[in-house]
C-alpha positions as CSV (number, residue, x, y, z in Angstrom):
1,M,62.5,103.4,-3.6
2,K,60.2,100.7,-2.4
3,A,58.4,98.6,-4.8
4,Y,55.7,96.2,-3.3
5,L,54.8,93.1,-5.2
6,F,51.5,91.0,-4.8
7,P,51.4,87.4,-5.7
8,G,49.0,85.5,-7.9
9,Q,47.3,82.1,-8.1
10,G,49.4,79.1,-6.9
11,A,50.8,81.0,-3.8
12,Q,48.3,79.6,-1.5
13,F,49.1,77.2,1.4
14,T,47.4,75.7,4.5
15,G,47.5,78.1,7.4
16,M,48.0,81.2,5.2
17,G,47.0,84.3,7.2
18,K,46.5,82.5,10.4
19,E,49.0,84.5,12.3
20,L,47.4,87.9,11.2
21,Y,44.0,87.0,12.8
22,A,45.3,88.0,16.3
23,N,45.4,91.6,14.8
24,D,42.1,93.7,15.4
25,T,42.2,95.2,12.0
26,A,42.9,91.8,10.4
27,R,40.3,90.1,12.3
28,E,37.7,92.6,11.4
29,L,38.7,92.3,7.7
30,F,38.6,88.5,7.8
31,E,35.1,88.5,9.3
32,K,33.7,91.1,6.8
33,A,35.2,88.9,4.0
34,N,33.5,85.8,5.4
35,E,30.2,87.8,5.4
36,V,30.7,89.0,1.7
37,I,31.6,85.6,0.5
38,G,28.9,83.7,2.2
39,F,31.1,81.1,4.0
40,R,34.1,81.1,6.4
41,I,36.9,81.4,4.1
42,S,39.1,82.2,6.9
43,D,38.5,78.8,8.5
44,I,39.5,77.2,5.2
45,M,42.7,79.4,4.9
46,F,43.8,78.7,8.4
47,N,42.9,75.0,8.8
48,G,41.6,73.7,5.5
49,T,43.4,71.0,3.4
50,E,45.2,71.5,0.2
51,E,42.4,70.2,-1.8
52,E,39.9,72.6,-0.1
53,L,42.3,75.6,-0.9
54,K,42.6,74.5,-4.5
55,Q,39.0,75.2,-5.1
56,T,38.5,78.1,-7.5
57,K,35.9,79.9,-5.2
58,V,38.5,79.7,-2.4
59,T,41.9,80.0,-4.0
60,Q,41.7,83.4,-5.7
61,P,39.9,85.2,-2.7
62,A,42.3,83.5,-0.2
63,I,45.4,85.0,-1.8
64,F,43.9,88.3,-2.3
65,L,42.8,88.5,1.4
66,H,46.1,87.4,2.7
67,S,47.9,89.9,0.5
68,V,45.5,92.9,1.2
69,I,45.1,92.3,5.0
70,L,48.8,92.0,5.4
71,A,49.3,95.4,3.7
72,K,46.5,96.8,6.0
73,V,48.3,95.4,9.2
74,L,51.7,96.8,8.1
75,G,49.8,100.2,8.4
76,E,52.2,103.1,8.4
77,R,55.2,100.9,7.4
78,F,53.3,100.1,4.2
79,T,54.6,103.1,2.2
80,P,55.1,102.1,-1.5
81,D,56.6,104.2,-4.1
82,M,55.2,101.8,-6.7
83,V,53.2,98.5,-6.7
84,A,52.5,95.7,-9.1
85,G,50.8,92.3,-8.9
86,H,51.1,89.1,-10.9
87,S,47.8,88.4,-12.5
88,L,45.3,88.1,-9.5
89,G,47.9,90.0,-7.5
90,E,47.0,93.1,-9.7
91,F,43.7,93.3,-7.8
92,S,45.5,93.1,-4.4
93,A,47.9,95.9,-5.6
94,L,45.1,98.2,-6.5
95,V,43.2,97.7,-3.1
96,A,46.7,98.2,-1.2
97,A,47.2,101.3,-3.2
98,Q,43.9,102.5,-2.3
99,A,42.4,102.7,-5.8
100,I,39.8,100.2,-5.0
101,T,38.0,99.6,-1.7
102,F,38.5,96.3,0.2
103,E,34.9,95.2,-0.4
104,D,34.9,96.2,-4.1
105,G,38.3,94.4,-4.6
106,L,36.9,91.3,-2.9
107,K,33.7,91.3,-5.0
108,L,35.7,91.6,-8.3
109,V,38.0,88.7,-7.3
110,I,35.0,86.6,-6.6
111,S,33.5,87.6,-10.0
112,R,36.8,87.0,-11.6
113,A,37.2,83.5,-10.1
114,N,33.7,82.5,-11.0
115,A,34.0,83.7,-14.6
116,M,37.3,82.1,-15.2
117,Q,35.8,78.8,-13.8
118,K,32.9,78.9,-16.3
119,A,35.3,79.5,-19.2
120,C,37.4,76.6,-18.1
121,E,34.5,74.3,-18.0
122,S,33.2,75.4,-21.5
123,Q,36.4,74.5,-23.3
124,P,39.2,72.2,-22.0
125,S,42.5,74.0,-22.1
126,T,45.8,74.2,-20.3
127,M,49.2,75.9,-19.8
128,A,52.8,74.8,-20.0
129,A,56.1,76.3,-18.6
130,I,58.8,76.8,-21.1
131,L,62.4,76.9,-19.7
132,G,65.6,77.9,-21.2
133,L,64.5,79.5,-24.4
134,D,64.4,83.3,-25.4
135,D,61.1,85.0,-25.6
136,L,61.3,85.7,-29.4
137,T,61.8,82.0,-30.2
138,V,58.7,81.0,-28.0
139,E,56.6,83.6,-29.6
140,R,57.7,82.6,-33.0
141,I,56.8,78.9,-32.4
142,C,53.4,79.8,-30.9
143,T,52.5,81.7,-34.1
144,E,53.4,78.5,-36.1
145,I,50.9,76.2,-34.2
146,E,47.4,76.1,-35.9
147,E,45.6,75.6,-32.6
148,V,45.2,78.4,-30.1
149,V,48.6,78.9,-28.2
150,V,50.0,82.1,-26.9
151,P,52.6,83.4,-24.5
152,A,50.8,84.0,-21.2
153,N,53.2,84.7,-18.5
154,Y,56.5,86.4,-19.1
155,N,58.0,85.5,-15.7
156,C,61.6,86.1,-16.0
157,P,64.3,85.6,-18.7
158,G,64.3,82.0,-19.8
159,Q,61.0,81.2,-18.2
160,L,57.8,81.8,-20.2
161,V,54.4,80.2,-19.6
162,I,52.3,79.4,-22.7
163,S,48.5,79.0,-22.8
164,G,46.1,77.4,-25.1
165,S,44.0,74.4,-26.2
166,I,45.2,71.0,-25.1
167,E,46.2,69.9,-28.5
168,G,47.9,73.2,-29.2
169,I,49.9,73.1,-26.1
170,D,51.0,69.5,-26.8
171,K,52.2,70.5,-30.3
172,A,53.9,73.7,-29.0
173,C,55.7,71.7,-26.2
174,A,57.1,69.3,-28.8
175,A,58.2,72.0,-31.2
176,L,59.7,74.1,-28.3
177,T,61.7,71.1,-27.0
178,E,63.0,70.5,-30.5
179,A,64.0,74.1,-30.7
180,G,66.2,73.6,-27.5
181,A,63.9,74.3,-24.5
182,K,65.4,72.8,-21.4
183,R,62.0,71.9,-20.2
184,A,58.5,72.2,-21.5
185,L,56.4,71.2,-18.7
186,K,52.5,71.1,-18.8
187,L,51.0,72.8,-15.7
188,N,48.2,71.4,-13.5
189,V,45.8,74.1,-14.1
190,G,42.2,74.2,-15.0
191,G,42.4,76.3,-18.3
192,A,44.1,78.6,-20.6
193,F,44.6,81.7,-18.5
194,H,45.6,84.8,-20.1
195,S,44.7,83.7,-23.6
196,P,41.9,84.2,-26.2
197,L,40.0,81.2,-24.7
198,M,39.4,83.4,-21.6
199,E,37.2,85.9,-23.8
200,P,33.9,84.8,-22.1
201,A,35.4,85.5,-18.8
202,R,36.5,88.8,-19.8
203,V,33.2,89.8,-21.2
204,E,31.5,88.7,-18.0
205,L,34.1,90.4,-15.8
206,Q,34.1,93.6,-17.9
207,E,30.7,94.7,-16.6
208,A,31.7,94.2,-12.9
209,I,35.0,96.3,-13.5
210,E,33.1,99.0,-15.4
211,N,30.6,99.4,-12.5
212,T,33.4,99.5,-9.9
213,T,34.7,102.8,-8.7
214,I,38.5,103.2,-9.2
215,M,40.3,106.1,-7.5
216,P,43.7,107.6,-8.2
217,P,46.2,105.3,-6.4
218,I,48.6,106.5,-3.8
219,C,51.5,105.5,-5.9
220,P,51.8,104.3,-9.6
221,I,50.8,100.7,-10.3
222,F,52.7,98.8,-13.0
223,Q,50.0,96.8,-14.9
224,N,50.3,93.3,-16.4
225,I,49.1,94.1,-19.9
226,D,51.9,96.3,-21.0
227,A,54.1,96.6,-17.9
228,G,53.4,100.5,-17.9
229,A,53.0,102.5,-14.8
230,Y,49.6,104.1,-14.3
231,T,47.7,106.4,-12.1
232,D,44.8,107.5,-14.2
233,P,41.6,105.5,-13.0
234,L,40.3,105.3,-16.5
235,I,43.4,103.6,-18.0
236,I,43.7,101.5,-15.1
237,K,40.2,100.3,-15.5
238,Q,40.7,99.5,-19.2
239,N,43.9,97.7,-18.6
240,L,42.3,95.5,-15.9
241,I,39.6,94.6,-18.4
242,L,42.2,93.4,-20.9
243,Q,44.1,91.4,-18.3
244,L,42.2,88.1,-18.5
245,T,42.9,87.6,-22.2
246,G,46.3,89.4,-22.3
247,A,49.8,88.1,-21.2
248,V,51.2,88.9,-17.9
249,R,54.4,90.8,-18.6
250,W,56.2,90.4,-15.4
251,T,59.7,90.4,-16.7
252,Q,59.1,93.7,-18.3
253,T,57.3,95.0,-15.3
254,V,60.3,94.3,-13.1
255,Q,62.6,95.9,-15.7
256,N,60.4,99.0,-15.7
257,M,60.3,99.3,-12.0
258,L,64.1,99.0,-11.8
259,A,64.4,101.8,-14.5
260,A,61.9,103.8,-12.4
261,G,64.3,103.7,-9.5
262,A,63.1,100.7,-7.5
263,T,65.9,99.8,-5.0
264,E,63.9,97.5,-2.7
265,F,61.4,94.9,-3.6
266,I,58.9,93.7,-0.8
267,E,56.5,90.8,-1.5
268,V,53.2,91.2,0.2
269,G,51.3,88.0,0.5
270,P,51.8,84.2,0.7
271,G,55.1,82.8,-0.5
272,N,58.1,84.4,-2.0
273,V,58.0,83.3,-5.7
274,L,58.1,87.0,-7.1
275,Q,61.2,87.7,-5.1
276,G,62.9,84.9,-6.9
277,L,61.6,86.1,-10.3
278,V,63.0,89.6,-9.4
279,K,66.4,88.3,-8.6
280,K,66.5,86.5,-11.9
281,V,65.5,89.6,-14.0
282,N,68.0,91.7,-12.0
283,R,70.8,89.2,-12.6
284,E,70.0,89.2,-16.4
285,A,70.1,93.1,-16.4
286,I,73.5,93.0,-14.7
287,T,74.9,90.4,-17.0
288,S,73.6,92.3,-20.1
289,A,75.0,95.6,-18.9
290,A,78.4,93.9,-18.2
291,K,78.5,92.5,-21.8
292,A,77.7,96.0,-23.3
293,E,80.6,97.5,-21.6
């Protein structure tokens, strides 16, 4: 069974999507996106600098466009049995699975990027990658910090990203290093994504999501908030609203996709980070099974 995966923020690179523009379908969608956004995002994607691509108004729509347009170009070869997207990638997955139209998906991503930017500007905050500790230890230490600090991205076994206030992250990193983490690395991000500090963005985005038509997807989508597989538009919509302040349970998502029969994982969009995470989750599953025998 084929599982299609869609990357999130951080996967962007200069020249992304340029090779797709020669395709008639892709060119039409890029030009439609330029019109919706109000500037030629395709020019920045194809020829812009790294700094230009890092702009919030560019990064999220650019990754979304690369993923969704690539899925459209694949056409009949894009035949997923299940889909999932990491954070921003969940919106790409929903469009590729025909639950949301291209235009509605793009508008939601633009609204999401703007809402997140405002939330970041209103309260300085950050994230940190914790390597080499089990999830339970990281979760426990986060609860012991007085400031806001929560697990944000369960990427794979031994790699969990935490999110919160700058002071809270500093304290958590120190405590987690003392607890045995191999690394506690602060990330170069603009805010505490997937934490309670994104609540203003969630409230702002909720209205846009509620006003968007979501249709039954052509296959189950495994959603970030609880790693469950869904086809009911109402539940999909509710889970999408919760996504900004909830954790991305990617480890659990891959585990659940494997349990559902996924035998081939295909990453649609820029980069191959998710493929690497899948291998680590799969390796851990094989090791655990061997120990149980």
